[in-house]
N, C-alpha and C positions, 0 to 999 in steps of 0.2 A: 465359483468356490461356496462346497458344501459343507457351511458349520451346522454342528448339533449344541441342545441343550440338552444336558443329564437331571434328570427328577428321580429320585427317591419315593417307593411306591409303599405303600402301607395298610393294606386294606382301602377302603377310598379314597387315603390322604395322597398327593400328593406333593412333594415337595419342591423345591429349585435347587439344586446340588453347585453343578457347573455350567458355564455358557462360552461358546467360542469353541466347542471342542473340533479339533481337525482327527485326531486318532484315539485308538481304543485300541487298550492290548486286553484281551483275558487270561488269564493262567491257569488252566484247569487244573494243576496238580494244587495251587495254592489258594483255589477262589478269589485272587485279589483282581483286580479290577482297576488298569491304570488309564487317564485319561489326560491327552494332550491339549493344551486350546494352542490358541493361535501364536501364543507372544511366546510359545514351549516351555509353560512350566505345568508341572506334571500332577497331576492327584491322583493318590491310591485309595481303595474301598478293598474290605472283604464283602462279596454279592454275587448275585446272579443277575443276568440281563431279563428282564420280563419282555421286555418290545423294543424293537428298532424300527421309526418310521425314519422311513430316507427321504417322502416328499415334507412331511412335517418338520424335519430337523429336529425328531425328539429321540431320544433312549432312557427307555426308563428300565430303574435297578429296582432290587431288593435287597438290601443288605443284610448280611448273616451277624 
């Protein structure tokens, strides 16, 4: 199973937001990103995906 950790990136700073993420939904119309963890909990933020590292299991986002 491939689970990821979501980080908020602001310049050189990186802050861990969510872990054990199994699913990402990106709504291009609203700019909302919804992350679902392995237990089914959902977290929504307004932002853009900066980078997805599938081998490192990391998702970096920039909040609006």
